Residue frames relative to the residue before (quaternion, step in Angstrom):
aa qw qx qy qz dx dy dz
M 1.0000 0.0000 0.0000 0.0000 0.00 0.00 0.00
K 0.2086 -0.7954 0.5600 0.1008 3.58 -0.55 1.12
R 0.1852 -0.7789 0.5950 0.0706 3.53 -0.92 0.97
P 0.4813 -0.6527 0.4869 0.3243 3.61 -0.94 0.78
N 0.8545 0.0854 -0.0979 0.5029 3.53 -1.06 0.87
S 0.3758 0.7270 -0.4877 0.3038 3.59 1.16 0.58
D 0.3759 -0.7015 0.5568 0.2376 3.54 -1.11 0.73
S 0.4955 0.6841 -0.4231 0.3278 3.61 1.20 -0.46
G 0.7581 0.3312 -0.2845 0.4844 3.50 -0.98 0.94
A 0.5473 0.5865 -0.4068 0.4370 3.59 1.22 -0.27
V 0.7019 -0.4590 0.3220 0.4394 3.58 -1.21 0.39
G 0.8424 0.1609 -0.1459 0.4931 3.55 -0.81 1.06
I 0.6794 0.4145 -0.2873 0.5330 3.60 1.26 -0.04
P 0.4651 -0.7125 0.4428 0.2828 3.60 -0.70 1.03
R 0.5553 -0.5986 0.4707 0.3344 3.52 -1.25 0.59
P 0.6492 -0.4892 0.3777 0.4432 3.60 -1.19 0.36
L 0.1913 -0.7973 0.5714 0.0355 3.52 -1.08 0.85
F 0.1612 -0.7573 0.6255 0.0959 3.58 -0.89 1.00
L 0.0553 -0.7858 0.6160 0.0023 3.56 -0.88 1.01
D 0.2379 -0.7452 0.6033 0.1554 3.58 -0.71 1.05
V 0.7399 -0.4184 0.2751 0.4492 3.58 -1.29 0.11
E 0.6428 0.5220 -0.3340 0.4502 3.61 0.96 -0.76
A 0.6440 0.4994 -0.3225 0.4814 3.61 0.97 -0.74
L 0.6421 0.5051 -0.3219 0.4785 3.59 1.00 -0.78
R 0.6183 0.5327 -0.3407 0.4668 3.59 1.07 -0.72
N 0.6502 0.5142 -0.3121 0.4641 3.60 0.97 -0.83
I 0.6609 0.4885 -0.3026 0.4827 3.58 0.95 -0.87
A 0.6515 0.5223 -0.3137 0.4520 3.59 0.95 -0.87
G 0.5559 0.6161 -0.3763 0.4121 3.58 1.20 -0.44
Y 0.6707 0.4540 -0.2865 0.5119 3.57 1.28 -0.27
A 0.5206 0.6549 -0.4006 0.3738 3.59 1.29 0.08
H 0.4955 0.5903 -0.4516 0.4495 3.53 0.85 1.03
W 0.6124 -0.6084 0.3558 0.3582 3.56 -1.04 0.69
I 0.6089 0.5664 -0.3745 0.4100 3.65 1.01 -0.61
P 0.7112 0.4145 -0.2949 0.4852 3.66 0.69 -0.90
M 0.6103 0.5544 -0.3540 0.4414 3.58 1.13 -0.59
I 0.6995 0.4672 -0.2785 0.4635 3.57 0.76 -1.03
R 0.7180 0.4391 -0.2453 0.4810 3.57 0.98 -0.85
G 0.4477 -0.7243 0.4297 0.3004 3.58 1.26 -0.09
L 0.3019 0.7896 -0.4911 0.2103 3.61 1.21 0.37
Y 0.6006 0.5747 -0.3576 0.4256 3.57 1.11 -0.61
K 0.5854 0.6063 -0.3766 0.3844 3.62 1.07 -0.65
E 0.6667 0.4780 -0.3041 0.4844 3.59 0.91 -0.88
F 0.6332 0.5390 -0.3290 0.4475 3.58 0.96 -0.88
F 0.6795 0.4830 -0.2816 0.4750 3.59 0.92 -0.92
S 0.6736 0.4967 -0.3197 0.4442 3.60 0.84 -0.87
L 0.6761 0.4780 -0.2953 0.4766 3.61 1.07 -0.66
N 0.8015 0.3436 -0.1430 0.4681 3.58 0.86 -0.97
Y 0.8088 0.1243 -0.0313 0.5740 3.59 1.05 -0.72
P 0.0946 -0.8465 0.5211 0.0541 3.61 0.59 1.13
G 0.7932 0.2773 -0.2429 0.4847 3.52 -0.96 0.98
W 0.6628 0.4729 -0.2996 0.4973 3.56 1.20 -0.43
E 0.1881 -0.7735 0.5982 0.0926 3.55 -1.15 0.69
W 0.7079 -0.4547 0.3454 0.4158 3.54 -1.29 0.43
N 0.7170 0.4771 -0.2594 0.4371 3.57 0.82 -1.03
H 0.5818 0.5557 -0.3750 0.4606 3.60 1.26 -0.19
I 0.7718 0.3891 -0.1698 0.4733 3.57 1.12 -0.62
I 0.8045 0.3349 -0.2061 0.4450 3.61 0.04 -1.26
P 0.6957 0.4522 -0.3170 0.4594 3.67 0.68 -0.88
V 0.6316 0.5315 -0.3309 0.4573 3.59 1.06 -0.73
L 0.6763 0.4893 -0.2947 0.4652 3.59 0.92 -0.91
I 0.6249 0.5072 -0.3360 0.4891 3.61 1.10 -0.61
K 0.6630 0.5190 -0.3046 0.4454 3.59 0.86 -0.96
K 0.7133 0.4327 -0.2505 0.4911 3.60 1.02 -0.80
G 0.5220 -0.6759 0.3905 0.3438 3.60 1.28 0.05
I 0.4417 0.6922 -0.4600 0.3379 3.59 1.22 0.25
L 0.7261 0.2282 -0.1598 0.6286 3.56 1.09 -0.76
K 0.2282 -0.7582 0.5996 0.1165 3.52 -1.09 0.82
V 0.2990 -0.7303 0.5881 0.1773 3.55 -1.19 0.65
H 0.8492 -0.0805 -0.0016 0.5219 3.57 -0.74 1.14
S 0.1785 0.8131 -0.5285 0.1663 3.56 0.92 0.93
K 0.2517 -0.7445 0.6012 0.1444 3.55 -1.15 0.71
E 0.4241 0.7147 -0.4583 0.3151 3.58 1.30 0.06
I 0.4690 -0.7157 0.4462 0.2623 3.59 -0.92 0.90
D 0.6483 0.5222 -0.3229 0.4503 3.60 1.22 -0.32
Q 0.5523 0.6227 -0.3780 0.4054 3.60 1.24 0.32
R 0.2630 -0.7221 0.6218 0.1512 3.55 -1.19 0.73
Y 0.4106 -0.7290 0.4976 0.2289 3.56 -0.71 1.10
L 0.2259 -0.7619 0.5933 0.1283 3.58 -1.01 0.86
A 0.6578 -0.4260 0.3295 0.5265 3.60 0.47 -1.23
Y 0.8695 0.1135 -0.0800 0.4740 3.55 -1.29 0.51
G 0.7703 -0.4014 0.1878 0.4585 3.53 0.83 1.05
L 0.5874 0.5639 -0.3764 0.4420 3.60 1.24 0.01
S 0.0267 0.7884 -0.6139 0.0290 3.56 -1.04 0.81
I 0.2119 -0.7519 0.6155 0.1047 3.53 -1.38 0.35
S 0.6251 -0.5525 0.3971 0.3825 3.57 -1.12 0.62
I 0.5188 -0.6647 0.4443 0.3028 3.57 -1.01 0.82
D 0.6703 0.4963 -0.3183 0.4506 3.62 1.14 -0.32
I 0.5735 0.5667 -0.3933 0.4419 3.61 1.24 0.09
E 0.2690 -0.7675 0.5654 0.1374 3.57 -0.85 1.03
G 0.7798 -0.2128 0.1607 0.5664 3.56 1.10 -0.65
V 0.3034 -0.7236 0.5861 0.2017 3.51 -1.37 0.02
T 0.2148 -0.7264 0.6348 0.1525 3.53 -1.22 0.58
L 0.1154 -0.7925 0.5982 0.0267 3.55 -0.85 1.04
W 0.0775 0.7614 -0.6421 0.0440 3.55 -1.18 0.65
I 0.4352 -0.6835 0.5280 0.2541 3.53 -1.27 0.47
K 0.0528 0.7685 -0.6343 0.0657 3.55 -0.90 1.00
H 0.8428 -0.0638 -0.0141 0.5342 3.56 -0.72 1.15
G 0.7269 -0.4637 0.2319 0.4504 3.56 0.98 0.89
E 0.6665 0.4614 -0.2965 0.5050 3.59 1.28 0.02
T 0.4425 -0.6628 0.5313 0.2873 3.57 -1.15 0.62
E 0.1530 -0.7616 0.6272 0.0555 3.54 -0.84 1.10
V 0.1723 -0.8030 0.5679 0.0540 3.57 -1.12 0.69
A 0.0708 -0.7340 0.6724 0.0636 3.53 -1.17 0.75
I 0.2724 -0.7680 0.5656 0.1264 3.55 -0.94 0.95
T 0.1852 -0.7346 0.6403 0.1267 3.54 -1.07 0.83
R 0.1342 -0.8146 0.5637 0.0250 3.55 -0.61 1.20
K 0.5100 -0.6056 0.5112 0.3344 3.55 -1.27 0.47
T 0.1948 0.7338 -0.6391 0.1232 3.57 -1.00 0.89
N 0.8100 -0.1954 0.0829 0.5466 3.57 -0.45 1.21
Q 0.7982 -0.2504 0.2050 0.5081 3.61 -0.54 -1.15
E 0.7320 0.4040 -0.2415 0.4926 3.60 1.17 -0.20
G 0.3997 -0.6899 0.5416 0.2663 3.52 -1.21 0.47
I 0.2027 -0.7488 0.6174 0.1307 3.55 -1.07 0.72
E 0.2616 -0.7860 0.5457 0.1260 3.55 -0.86 0.94
D 0.0923 -0.7498 0.6540 0.0402 3.52 -1.02 0.98
R 0.2536 -0.7552 0.5817 0.1642 3.56 -0.99 0.79
C 0.1704 -0.7716 0.6071 0.0844 3.52 -1.10 0.84
């Protein structure tokens, strides 16, 4: 997915990345202090998402309100370690623009996906 004025894909900047709910669940599985302290997430990221780092994804999705922490809302789907996502979200696309992670959300709607940018 090409983004206008995107830095993603340039030398040293990771290409745009689409993460469906299952991929987000796998990443959220590292949102515990043991894998963080032991650096286990680093190997997982280098194998599965080269160029991307933890801080490009989970903290950004939390800050933008896409992932919730310990949510009690009924419209949330549990991922792991207290993280959840709205049941109408199919996935997110992330890319780097001017040094910041940008996000587009793909939502479930009948047979087509609708994209929201954050």
